[in-house]
C-alpha positions in Angstrom: -11.9 5.0 5.0 -9.6 7.4 6.8 -6.4 7.4 8.8 -5.2 9.1 12.0 -1.9 7.5 12.9 1.0 9.9 13.0 3.3 7.2 11.5 0.8 6.6 8.7 0.6 10.3 8.1 4.4 10.5 7.7 4.3 7.7 5.1 1.3 9.3 3.4 3.0 12.7 3.4 6.1 11.1 1.7 3.7 9.8 -0.9 2.2 13.2 -1.3 5.7 14.7 -1.5 6.5 12.2 -4.3 3.3 13.1 -6.0 3.9 16.8 -5.7 7.4 16.4 -7.2 5.7 14.7 -10.1 2.7 17.1 -10.1 0.1 14.6 -8.9 -2.3 14.3 -6.0 -4.1 11.5 -4.2 -6.6 10.8 -1.4 -5.9 9.3 2.0 -5.6 5.5 2.4 -8.1 3.2 4.2 -7.7 2.4 7.9 -8.6 -1.0 9.3 -11.1 -1.6 12.1 -10.4 -3.2 15.6 -9.8 -6.9 15.9 -12.8 -9.3 16.0 -12.5 -12.4 18.2 -12.6 -15.7 16.4 -11.7 -14.3 13.0 -8.5 -13.4 11.1 -6.8 -10.5 13.0 -7.8 -7.2 11.4 -4.8 -5.0 10.9 -4.1 -1.6 9.6 -1.3 -0.5 7.2 0.9 0.7 10.1 1.2 -2.9 11.3 3.1 -3.7 8.1 5.8 -1.1 8.8 8.7 -1.9 11.2 8.4 0.4 14.3 12.1 1.6 13.8 11.8 2.4 10.1 12.4 6.1 9.3 11.9 6.8 5.6 13.1 10.4 6.1 16.5 9.0 7.1 16.9 7.4 3.7 15.7 10.5 1.8 17.7 13.2 3.6 16.8 16.8 4.3 16.1 18.2 0.8 13.2 20.7 0.9 11.1 20.0 -2.2 9.2 23.3 -1.7 12.4 25.1 -2.8 12.6 23.1 -6.0 11.1 24.4 -9.3 9.6 22.4 -12.1 12.3 21.0 -14.3 15.0 21.3 -11.6 17.3 18.3 -11.9 17.4 18.2 -8.1 13.7 17.4 -8.1 14.2 14.4 -10.4 17.1 13.3 -8.2 15.0 13.6 -5.1 12.2 11.6 -6.7 14.7 8.8 -7.7 16.1 8.8 -4.2 12.6 8.6 -2.7 11.5 5.7 -5.0 14.7 3.8 -4.2 14.0 4.2 -0.5 10.4 3.1 -1.0 11.3 0.1 -3.1 13.7 -1.1 -0.4 11.4 -0.3 2.5 11.8 -3.1 5.1 8.8 -5.3 6.1 7.7 -6.1 9.7 9.1 -9.6 10.4 6.3 -10.1 13.0 3.8 -10.1 10.2 5.4 -13.0 8.3 3.0 -15.9 8.5 0.2 -13.9 10.2 -3.5 -14.7 9.3 -4.9 -11.2 8.7 -7.8 -9.1 7.3 -6.9 -5.8 5.8 -8.7 -3.2 3.6 -7.3 -1.6 0.6 -7.6 -0.9 -3.1 -7.1 -3.3 -6.0 -4.5 -2.8 -8.7 -5.1 -5.7 -11.2 -2.1 -7.6 -12.5 -3.7 -10.6 -14.1 -7.3 -11.1 -15.4 -9.3 -13.8 -17.1 -11.0 -13.0 -20.4 -14.2 -12.6 -18.5 -12.6 -9.8 -16.4 -12.2 -11.7 -13.1 -8.9 -10.7 -11.4 -6.6 -13.7 -10.6 -3.7 -11.6 -9.3 -3.5 -8.0 -7.9 -1.7 -5.6 -5.7 -3.5 -4.4 -2.6 -2.6 -0.8 -1.8 -3.5 1.6 1.0 -4.8 4.6 -0.9 -6.8 5.3 -4.1 -4.6 5.9 -7.1 -1.5 4.2 -5.7 0.6 2.5 -8.4 -1.7 3.9 -11.1 -1.9 7.7 -11.0 0.8 8.3 -8.4 4.2 6.9 -7.6 3.9 3.6 -5.8 3.9 3.6 -2.0 6.8 2.0 0.0 7.2 -1.8 -0.5 6.0 -2.4 3.1 2.7 -0.8 2.0 2.0 -3.1 -1.0 0.7 -6.6 -0.9 0.9 -9.0 -3.9 -2.3 -10.9 -3.6 -3.2 -14.3 -5.2 -6.9 -15.0 -4.4 -8.0 -18.6 -4.0 -10.9 -17.7 -6.3 -10.8 -15.1 -9.1 -12.2 -11.8 -7.8 -15.0 -10.0 -9.6 -13.8 -6.5 -9.0 -12.4 -3.6 -11.0 -9.3 -1.5 -10.7 -9.3 0.7 -7.5 -12.3 -1.0 -6.0 -12.1 -0.9 -2.2 -12.0 -4.4 -0.7 -11.3 -6.5 2.4 -8.7 -9.2 1.9 -8.3 -12.2 4.3 -5.3 -14.5 4.1 -1.9 -15.4 5.3 0.9 -12.8 4.8 4.4 -13.8 3.7 7.4 -11.5 3.7 8.3 -11.8 0.0 9.5 -9.0 -2.2 8.3 -8.9 -5.8 8.3 -6.3 -8.6 5.3 -6.3 -10.8 6.2 -3.3 -12.8 3.4 -1.4 -11.1 5.4 -1.3 -7.8 7.6 -3.3 -5.5 5.5 -5.4 -3.0 7.1 -6.3 0.3 4.5 -8.9 1.1 2.7 -11.7 -0.7 -0.7 -13.0 0.4 -2.6 -16.2 -0.6 -6.0 -14.7 -0.1 -8.8 -17.0 1.2 -11.4 -14.2 0.5 -11.7 -10.9 -1.3 -14.9 -9.0 -0.4 -16.3 -5.5 -1.1 -15.3 -3.0 1.5 -17.9 -2.0 4.0 -17.2 0.3 6.9 -17.0 -1.4 10.3 -20.0 -0.6 12.6 -17.6 1.4 14.9 -16.7 3.8 12.1 -20.3 4.5 11.0 
């Protein structure tokens, strides 16, 4: 699962910037395949971001490369970045859309048998667990119709209806909620093989 969108790269770069300020690193997020007629519309993570949103505008022009470990300006920059990410706007055109999107599972609620009954879907491995959370418009709070038999950070496809609804799970602020009809193991689309 890879990405090539310049917009997605900017958002991923901001995540990397946040991770570097905190001394962390992460891999690229998954990209979604092209739409399939007759099924839920397959989307990519860029579709969730309003076209006019500029995260750099919120953060300012501080050059983190000039900051040293322990510099109070680094902590201030991280706090400013996280506030901008937590308040990231959602794409109103996606509210109510029936979609299929790939991502990684961050469990929130599990049954005793380990089946996941509530989770965050995130665009890259380690998000919300080993790195600062991505922007709210890059986190889905998912409620599957049937408990999902997956583990933390498993790559999956999720199909369901998106709702623009902000929630804070403690693992990150989600800008969207999804009542998932299905959660299936990720397999690369034929066009990406």
